C-alpha positions in Angstrom: -1.5 -6.0 -0.1 -0.9 -2.8 1.8 -0.6 -1.9 5.4 -2.1 -3.4 8.5 -1.1 -3.9 12.1 1.3 -6.4 13.6 0.4 -8.4 16.7 2.6 -6.0 18.6 0.2 -3.2 17.8 2.7 -1.4 15.4 1.1 -0.1 12.2 2.5 -1.2 8.9 3.0 0.5 5.5 4.4 -2.6 3.9 3.5 -3.4 0.3 3.5 -7.1 -0.6 2.7 -8.4 -4.1 1.8 -12.0 -5.1 2.5 -12.6 -8.8 -0.2 -15.1 -9.7 1.7 -16.2 -12.9 4.9 -17.2 -11.0 3.5 -17.7 -7.5 6.3 -15.4 -6.3 5.8 -13.0 -3.3 7.8 -9.8 -3.6 8.2 -6.6 -1.5 8.8 -3.9 -4.1 11.0 -0.9 -3.6 8.8 2.1 -3.2 9.5 5.4 -4.8 7.7 8.7 -4.7 7.5 8.9 -0.9 6.4 6.6 1.9 2.7 5.9 2.6 1.6 6.6 6.2 1.5 3.3 8.2 -2.2 2.4 8.8 -4.8 -0.3 9.3 -8.6 -0.4 8.9 -8.3 1.4 5.5 -10.1 0.6 2.3 -8.1 -0.6 -0.7 -9.1 -1.8 -4.1 -7.4 -2.9 -7.3 -8.0 0.0 -9.6 -6.5 -1.6 -12.7 -4.1 -4.5 -13.4 -1.3 -2.7 -11.5 -2.8 0.1 -9.4 -4.1 0.0 -5.8 -6.3 2.8 -4.6 -6.2 3.3 -0.8 -8.5 5.5 1.3 -8.5 6.4 5.0 -7.6 4.2 7.8 -6.3 4.5 11.3 -2.7 5.5 12.1 -0.7 6.6 15.1 -1.8 10.2 14.4 -5.5 9.3 14.3 -8.1 8.8 11.6 -6.8 9.4 8.1 -8.8 11.2 5.4 -6.6 10.8 2.4 -6.6 8.9 -0.9 -3.4 7.4 -2.2 -2.5 5.5 -5.3 0.2 2.8 -5.5 1.3 1.8 -9.0 2.9 -1.7 -8.9 5.6 -2.6 -11.4 6.2 -6.2 -10.2 8.4 -7.1 -13.2 10.8 -4.4 -12.0 10.2 -5.1 -8.3 9.2 -1.5 -7.8 6.1 0.5 -6.7 5.3 4.2 -7.1 3.4 5.9 -4.3 1.3 9.1 -5.1 -0.5 11.0 -2.3 -3.8 12.1 -3.8 -5.3 14.3 -1.0 -8.7 15.3 -2.3 
């Protein structure tokens, strides 16, 4: 899961992973930059370990960017790549 908005109205760029094999929830350490906090974006599982994110709303306005997050849950890490197209 990526992003969202807290009840307080603050945008989030948190990444949370549920390992369905172990039923464990982890918050991986992100490398490669920090995704812009956002909500109302589109996200889909691109492969077993990749999340493709597009657009959304942030404190700077409507976003028109594509990002890829590669999850390495066994290492508790994630790699963020900004893919502005």
